[in-house]
Each structure stands twice: as structure tokens, then as C-alpha cells.
C-alpha positions, -999 to +999 in steps of 0.1 A: -401-427-732-368-409-734-361-417-701-366-454-699-326-459-707-300-436-697-265-438-695-242-428-666-204-422-669-177-426-641-146-422-654-137-449-676-174-469-668-201-461-684-232-478-672-266-482-694-294-487-670-329-500-680-351-476-663-391-489-667-393-505-629-432-499-628-432-526-663-400-545-645-377-531-670-396-550-698-380-542-732-404-523-759-397-517-792-379-478-787-360-490-759-343-515-782-342-487-805-326-469-778-304-490-768-287-495-802-285-462-800-266-451-770-242-483-777-234-469-810-224-438-793-205-450-763-186-476-787-173-442-805-164-428-771-127-431-768-132-427-727-154-453-721-132-488-716-160-507-693-196-510-698-222-522-674-254-530-679-284-529-655-316-525-639-322-493-624-335-510-586-334-541-574-366-558-586-354-565-622-327-563-646-356-570-672-384-594-672-381-597-709-397-581-740-433-562-734-458-588-743-481-559-742-473-543-775-469-576-791-504-577-806-491-540-822-461-548-830-449-579-834-476-604-848-479-623-880-446-626-901-441-590-914-445-575-882-423-601-862-392-597-887-393-559-881-395-565-846-366-594-842-346-573-868-342-542-842-344-562-811-314-584-824-298-559-837-293-543-805-284-572-785-257-575-816-245-544-807-235-554-773-222-586-779-202-566-801-192-535-780-154-535-781-145-535-744-152-560-716-190-560-708-205-568-675-243-574-670-254-567-633-282-586-626-311-581-594-338-598-596-353-609-626-338-615-657-360-635-681-366-640-717-351-607-737-341-593-703-315-628-698-307-628-739-297-590-732-274-602-702-261-633-722-246-609-751-223-592-719-189-612-712-194-615-675-231-620-653-225-611-615-259-613-601-277-616-564-283-652-550-322-640-549-322-632-586-344-653-612-336-665-648-355-679-675-359-681-712-400-682-716-400-685-754-419-719-754-450-704-726-460-685-757-451-700-788-425-685-803-392-699-814-363-685-799-337-671-818-308-689-838-278-661-829-294-659-793-295-698-788-261-703-802-248-678-776-267-694-747-248-729-761-218-714-759-226-706-726-239-737-710-235-765-734-261-779-759-275-801-732-285-774-704-295-750-733-328-774-744-336-778-706-336-738-704-357-735-739-377-768-738-391-763-701-393-722-701-384-730-667-371-699-641-338-710-624-321-696-595-286-674-600-273-700-575-284-726-605-272-701-633-239-697-612-233-737-613-240-744-653-217-710-659-242-686-668-235-666-636-200-655-633-208-646-598-229-642-568-227-611-545-255-603-517-282-573-528-264-549-504-227-556-517-235-566-555-234-527-568-199-523-552-191-556-563-195-546-599-175-515-593-145-531-579-148-559-606-150-531-636-120-514-620-101-543-616-103-549-654-099-512-662-061-516-641-051-545-667-043-531-704-070-521-724-052-531-755-046-568-743-083-568-730-097-555-765-077-580-783-090-611-759-130-601-764-117-603-808-104-633-804-125-651-781-159-641-803-140-656-837-136-690-821-173-684-805-183-675-843-164-707-858-131-695-867-102-720-862-074-697-876-064-659-876-075-636-901-054-612-914-071-584-892-066-607-860-029-613-873-022-582-873-039-566-844-018-595-823+017-582-841+004-544-834+000-553-798+039-555-793+046-520-804+020-506-781+026-484-753+009-510-735+036-534-739+067-512-732+047-503-695+040-542-691+077-552-697+089-521-680+072-530-645+077-567-652+117-558-653+110-532-617+090-556-605+061-527-601+025-531-607+019-517-646+003-483-652-015-482-684-028-455-703-063-457-714 
């Protein structure tokens, strides 16, 4: 059980790996707890500036919640609430991770698997990946938080189509509606994901962390800067990154930002 989720670190990049290939990385209740525990540890790790989430192999990112345990841990309202609260807390922790996050999708990203990917800032996928949210097939109502996140990405009409039909669709179709950031061939996806992560790392971590907070505030309905956001913006003008960015521009060189 303890190895069904693990973290790899490579410099400033952490990778959260879903490692249950025999179940196509279906997510058990215990795995949601482990995801939450790992994210809480990583968010306080000052050495981590990028997070990648992926499945252990090409078969699946995640085929969704483990339905085989639903009659034990997600049956009737009281059990369902405890399960849902934990799952949503883990997914929200990923959504609110303070640095850029990338879902590397190979194979299936279905139901809770796509929900997890949608909590990331970027979704890179292979052309043969399959996506979908199939709650309508098992008679449960998709939660508001994740529905809103899906709508923010693809719009209300497409979100309705995805949820009402419970159809499985291709990553190419996902890219056409803005759900997938980029497509890469299966043999290239790992290198492409690392290359993209390193490109983000070459930019100011002060700027990237701030951009993420501001975009999330807008998505969450804010129309004016809070005192906290306004102070964060002002503080950036006193940062080492700002000084380095200005010096690099004046000297016609690429900036080298501290991490």
C-alpha cells in the first residue's frame, strides 16, 4: 500500500507517481490520503519549484476512483461524505499547490483521474490517451468544485457534454477544447514534460508563484485585488528576481534567477 504513491525528486522538480498499474492506477481511499500527505510535505519543501503528476507507466494516468471499494467506503450518505471530503481535500491541495503543476497523461485519465489532472496547471498527453468523466454511468452527481474547475477549462456547454454523455474521448479532442495543453508521442512524452518543466524553471519563481495565485483568485470569482495580493505584487519589486531581470534586460543577456 505504501508504494502505491511515491515521490521522486530531481533538482527543483518533484514527481508524484501513481503506482498501481495492476488496477490501472485506480485511486483508493487510502491513496487519496497518501496524495494529500505527500502534497502537504512538498508544499513546505523550499527546494521544490515544479510538480509533475504521472502514472508509473504508459497504461494509465489514472482510471479513476476504485469502484470495487465503493460498497465498503462510499455507500450511503454518511460514508460517501467522509470519502468525498477526503478525495476533494487531496485534489484541492493539488489545485492550490504553490508552484506550477503538470499532469503527464499516458493512457487513461477517467473520472477521478481526470479530476486530478484538471487540478494541475498544465496537462500534457499522448495522442492515444483516453479521457472522460463517467459519473452518469454509475448514478452519482459530480461535485460542484470539480465541475466548476472543468467548466473554467472547457466552458459550460462542453462540460455539460462531457458529464451528461459520460463519453470517453481522445486526447486530440481534449486538445481541441482546451483541456489538453499539448500532445506528444508516447516515446517523447517524458522528455517533453521535463523540457517543459525546465522551461518554467528558467523563469522567475517569484513571478510564477504570483501568477498562479492571481489567476486562481480570478477563477475563484475575485474582481479586485485583496490586500494580500496587492502586497505580493508590490513585494515582487523588491525581490532578487526583479533585480536580476532588470539587470539581464539592460545587459542584453538571459536572466539567471535564484531558486
